C-alpha positions as CSV (number, residue, x, y, z in Angstrom):
1,M,26.2,-48.2,0.6
2,S,25.8,-47.3,-3.2
3,V,27.1,-44.2,-4.7
4,V,23.6,-42.8,-5.3
5,S,22.7,-43.4,-1.7
6,R,25.8,-41.7,-0.5
7,L,25.1,-38.7,-2.8
8,S,21.5,-38.5,-1.5
9,S,22.7,-38.2,2.0
10,M,24.8,-35.2,1.1
11,K,23.4,-31.7,1.0
12,A,23.6,-29.3,-1.9
13,R,26.5,-27.3,-0.3
14,H,28.6,-30.5,-0.3
15,L,28.1,-31.1,-4.0
16,L,28.1,-27.5,-5.3
17,P,30.8,-24.9,-4.5
18,E,30.1,-23.1,-1.2
19,Q,30.8,-19.6,-2.6
20,D,30.6,-18.4,-6.2
21,Q,31.6,-14.9,-6.9
22,R,29.1,-14.8,-9.8
23,E,26.2,-15.2,-7.4
24,I,27.0,-12.0,-5.5
25,A,25.2,-10.1,-8.3
26,L,22.3,-12.4,-7.9
27,H,22.2,-11.8,-4.2
28,Y,22.1,-8.1,-4.9
29,V,19.4,-8.2,-7.5
30,I,17.1,-10.4,-5.4
31,G,17.7,-8.2,-2.4
32,V,16.8,-5.0,-4.3
33,L,13.6,-6.6,-5.7
34,C,12.6,-7.6,-2.2
35,V,13.2,-4.1,-0.9
36,L,11.0,-2.7,-3.6
37,A,8.3,-5.3,-3.0
38,C,8.3,-4.7,0.8
39,L,8.2,-0.9,0.4
40,A,5.3,-1.2,-2.0
41,A,3.5,-3.3,0.5
42,L,4.2,-0.8,3.3
43,I,3.1,2.1,1.1
44,V,-0.2,0.5,0.0
45,M,-1.0,-0.3,3.7
46,A,-0.3,3.3,4.7
47,S,-2.1,4.9,1.8
48,D,-5.1,2.6,2.3
49,R,-5.2,3.6,6.0
50,A,-5.0,7.3,5.0
51,A,-7.8,6.8,2.4
52,R,-10.1,5.2,5.0
53,G,-9.3,8.0,7.5
54,W,-10.2,10.6,4.9
55,A,-13.4,8.8,4.0
56,R,-14.3,8.6,7.7
57,E,-13.7,12.3,8.1
58,I,-15.7,13.2,5.0
59,R,-18.7,11.1,6.1
60,A,-18.6,12.7,9.5
61,E,-19.0,16.3,8.3
62,V,-21.6,18.2,6.3
63,T,-21.4,21.8,5.1
64,V,-24.6,23.9,4.9
65,Q,-24.9,27.0,2.8
66,V,-27.5,29.4,4.1
67,R,-29.2,32.1,2.1
68,P,-30.8,34.9,4.1
69,T,-34.5,35.7,3.6
70,G,-36.4,38.8,4.3
71,L,-34.5,41.5,6.2
72,E,-32.2,39.2,8.2
73,S,-28.4,39.3,7.6
74,G,-26.4,36.4,6.5
75,S,-24.8,35.9,9.9
76,V,-28.2,35.9,11.6
77,A,-29.5,33.3,9.1
78,A,-26.5,31.1,9.6
79,A,-26.8,31.3,13.4
80,R,-30.5,30.4,13.2
81,A,-29.7,27.4,10.9
82,A,-27.0,26.3,13.3
83,E,-29.5,26.4,16.2
84,V,-32.0,24.3,14.2
85,L,-29.5,21.7,13.1
86,A,-28.1,21.3,16.6
87,G,-31.4,19.9,17.7
88,V,-31.5,17.2,15.0
89,K,-30.9,13.6,16.3
90,G,-27.6,12.3,15.1
91,V,-25.9,15.7,14.9
92,G,-22.8,16.4,17.1
93,Q,-21.2,19.8,17.0
94,V,-22.6,22.6,14.8
95,T,-20.7,25.8,14.1
96,A,-21.8,28.8,12.1
97,L,-18.7,30.0,10.3
98,E,-17.9,33.7,10.5
99,P,-17.7,35.6,7.1
100,Q,-13.9,36.1,7.6
101,K,-13.3,32.4,8.3
102,A,-15.3,31.4,5.2
103,K,-13.3,33.9,3.3
104,D,-10.1,32.3,4.5
105,L,-11.3,28.9,3.3
106,I,-11.9,30.2,-0.2
107,K,-8.8,32.5,-0.4
108,P,-6.3,29.7,-1.4
109,W,-8.5,28.9,-4.4
110,L,-9.5,32.4,-5.7
111,G,-7.0,34.9,-4.2
112,D,-7.6,38.3,-2.5
113,A,-8.3,40.3,-5.7
114,I,-11.3,38.2,-6.8
115,L,-12.6,37.7,-3.3
116,D,-13.2,41.4,-2.8
117,D,-15.7,41.4,-5.6
118,L,-17.6,38.2,-4.6
119,P,-20.3,37.7,-2.0
120,I,-19.1,35.4,0.7
121,P,-21.4,32.5,1.4
122,N,-22.9,31.9,4.8
123,L,-21.7,28.5,5.9
124,V,-22.6,26.2,8.8
125,S,-20.3,23.3,9.6
126,V,-22.1,20.2,10.9
127,R,-20.3,17.4,12.7
128,L,-22.3,14.2,12.6
129,D,-22.5,11.6,15.4
130,D,-20.0,8.8,14.8
131,K,-22.3,6.0,15.7
132,T,-25.7,7.2,14.5
133,P,-25.1,10.0,12.0
134,A,-28.1,12.1,10.8
135,T,-29.1,11.7,7.2
136,T,-29.1,14.5,4.6
137,K,-32.9,14.2,4.4
138,A,-33.3,14.7,8.2
139,L,-31.2,17.8,8.0
140,T,-33.1,19.1,5.0
141,D,-36.5,18.5,6.6
142,A,-35.4,20.3,9.8
143,L,-34.3,23.4,7.8
144,I,-37.5,23.4,5.6
145,S,-39.7,23.1,8.7
146,H,-38.2,26.3,10.0
147,D,-38.4,28.2,6.7
148,I,-34.6,28.3,6.3
149,D,-33.4,28.6,2.7
150,A,-30.3,26.4,2.6
151,S,-28.4,23.8,0.5
152,I,-26.6,20.9,2.0
153,D,-23.3,19.5,0.7
154,D,-22.6,16.0,2.1
155,H,-19.2,15.9,0.3
156,S,-20.3,12.8,-1.7
157,V,-18.3,14.0,-4.7
158,W,-15.1,14.1,-2.6
159,M,-16.0,10.7,-1.2
160,K,-16.1,9.1,-4.7
161,D,-12.7,10.7,-5.5
162,V,-11.2,9.3,-2.3
163,E,-12.6,5.8,-2.9
164,Q,-11.5,5.9,-6.6
165,S,-8.0,6.9,-5.5
166,A,-7.7,4.2,-2.9
167,L,-8.8,1.6,-5.5
168,T,-6.3,2.9,-8.0
169,I,-3.5,2.6,-5.4
170,R,-4.5,-1.0,-4.6
171,L,-4.5,-2.0,-8.2
172,I,-1.2,-0.4,-8.9
173,S,0.4,-2.1,-5.9
174,I,-0.9,-5.5,-7.0
175,G,0.6,-4.9,-10.4
176,I,3.9,-3.9,-8.8
177,F,3.9,-7.2,-6.8
178,F,3.3,-9.3,-9.9
179,I,6.0,-7.5,-11.8
180,I,8.6,-7.8,-9.0
181,F,7.9,-11.5,-8.3
182,S,7.9,-12.3,-12.0
183,A,11.2,-10.5,-12.3
184,T,12.5,-12.5,-9.4
185,A,11.5,-15.7,-11.1
186,A,13.1,-14.6,-14.4
187,V,16.4,-13.7,-12.6
188,V,16.5,-17.0,-10.7
189,G,15.7,-18.9,-13.9
190,F,18.6,-17.1,-15.7
191,A,20.9,-17.8,-12.8
192,T,19.9,-21.5,-12.8
193,R,20.8,-21.8,-16.5
194,A,24.1,-20.0,-15.9
195,G,24.8,-22.3,-12.9
196,L,24.1,-25.4,-14.9
197,T,26.4,-24.3,-17.7
198,A,29.2,-23.3,-15.3
199,R,28.9,-26.6,-13.4
200,A,28.4,-28.8,-16.4
201,N,31.3,-31.0,-15.2
202,I,29.7,-31.5,-11.8
203,V,26.3,-32.4,-13.4
204,E,28.1,-34.8,-15.8
205,V,29.9,-36.6,-12.9
206,L,26.6,-36.8,-11.0
207,S,24.9,-38.3,-14.0
208,L,27.7,-40.8,-14.5
209,C,27.4,-41.9,-10.8
210,G,23.7,-42.7,-11.4
211,A,22.1,-39.5,-10.1
212,T,18.7,-38.8,-11.5
213,D,17.5,-35.5,-13.0
214,L,15.3,-35.1,-10.0
215,F,18.2,-35.5,-7.6
216,I,20.3,-32.9,-9.5
217,A,17.4,-30.5,-9.6
218,Q,16.9,-30.8,-5.9
219,R,20.6,-29.8,-5.3
220,F,20.0,-26.6,-7.4
221,Q,16.6,-26.0,-5.8
222,Y,18.1,-26.1,-2.3
223,R,21.0,-23.8,-3.4
224,F,18.9,-21.1,-4.9
225,A,16.1,-21.3,-2.3
226,R,18.7,-20.7,0.5
227,M,20.3,-17.8,-1.5
228,A,16.9,-16.2,-2.1
229,F,15.9,-16.6,1.5
230,E,19.0,-14.8,2.7
231,S,18.5,-12.0,0.1
232,G,14.8,-11.7,1.0
233,L,15.7,-11.5,4.7
234,L,18.1,-8.7,4.0
235,G,15.7,-6.9,1.7
236,A,12.9,-7.1,4.3
237,A,15.3,-5.8,7.0
238,I,16.3,-2.8,4.8
239,A,12.7,-2.0,4.0
240,A,11.8,-2.1,7.7
241,G,14.7,0.2,8.4
242,V,13.5,2.7,5.8
243,M,10.0,2.7,7.2
244,A,11.4,3.2,10.7
245,I,13.5,6.2,9.6
246,I,10.5,7.7,7.7
247,K,8.2,7.2,10.8
248,A,10.9,8.7,13.1
249,T,11.8,11.7,11.0
250,G,8.7,12.3,8.9
251,S,6.6,13.6,11.7
252,S,5.3,16.6,9.9
253,Q,1.5,16.9,9.7
254,S,1.3,16.8,5.9
255,F,3.5,13.7,5.6
256,A,1.8,11.9,8.5
257,L,-1.6,12.4,6.8
258,A,-0.3,11.2,3.4
259,L,1.4,8.0,4.7
260,P,0.4,7.2,8.3
261,F,2.7,4.2,8.9
262,S,2.1,1.9,11.8
263,W,4.6,-0.3,13.6
264,L,2.2,-3.2,13.1
265,D,2.8,-2.8,9.3
266,L,6.2,-4.5,9.8
267,L,4.4,-7.8,10.2
268,I,3.6,-7.9,6.5
269,L,7.3,-8.1,5.8
270,L,7.7,-11.5,7.6
271,P,6.5,-13.7,4.7
272,C,8.8,-12.0,2.2
273,P,11.9,-14.2,2.7
274,F,9.8,-17.4,2.6
275,L,7.9,-16.3,-0.4
276,V,10.9,-15.3,-2.5
277,A,12.6,-18.6,-1.4
278,L,9.6,-20.5,-2.6
279,I,9.6,-18.7,-6.0
280,A,13.4,-19.4,-6.3
281,A,13.0,-23.1,-5.4
282,V,10.1,-23.7,-7.8
283,T,11.8,-21.8,-10.6
284,A,15.2,-23.5,-10.2
285,R,13.5,-26.9,-10.1
286,I,11.5,-26.3,-13.2
287,V,14.4,-24.8,-15.2
288,T,16.8,-27.6,-14.1
289,L,14.5,-30.4,-15.0
290,R,13.7,-28.8,-18.3
291,L,17.3,-28.3,-19.2
292,L,18.4,-31.8,-18.1
293,G,15.4,-33.3,-19.9
294,G,16.4,-31.5,-23.0
295,K,19.9,-32.8,-22.8
296,G,18.7,-36.3,-22.5
């Protein structure tokens, strides 16, 4: 058996040192990058779920402001409007808000001092049917047909804000992924250069024995792919642990609404070790072949 054939049958760990203290820092950096990438993925999934939930809630509810006509009071006008709207097809629950409840809704925005000098609107809360919701036109026609002076707010302005926020979160998260993975490639590329320099004697011996540049590149490719996979696996495990802690301890209503994590979100972490290993392998291969080709 020739020297090259015997070398080809050996794995990278038999040709390169099994443990290098200088690679501990590389393990740490890749692991941290994987943690950040995984957390970003979990956050974007939770925030997107929250945005879809808010959008669903906004679509399902309509607020009607009723203006009394003639001698009727605001409360009577609101009650009459609620009775009319309850008979519209596609409407679920209808509630005429009491003046004090409407005042409590406005209070956080204006305060007590200003509220005492302002007329409180007469509001009717309309919950639409989930499957076949009534349209704004149908509600308006029903009110007009009964000579009720009212204006309908379908929360379309809030809907646009929620959709815009969800889109912004997605774009930011995609940007974060690209930055993190490009940083991973840069770190692996730098480590490959350093590894070639530190093992120049090994590379020289392999070349003298007839090993090709491709064969040498495969040794470094395997080495850094395995290292990146181990770091990615650890990073994904840490990110999963962080999410589990947040889900277990962050059960307050406000936090659960902002980031409604699901245990199924952990499935998105599974490709992380394989993806970072692929990035490391490709980067190490390209850098090694380029450096060896430049020497030749």
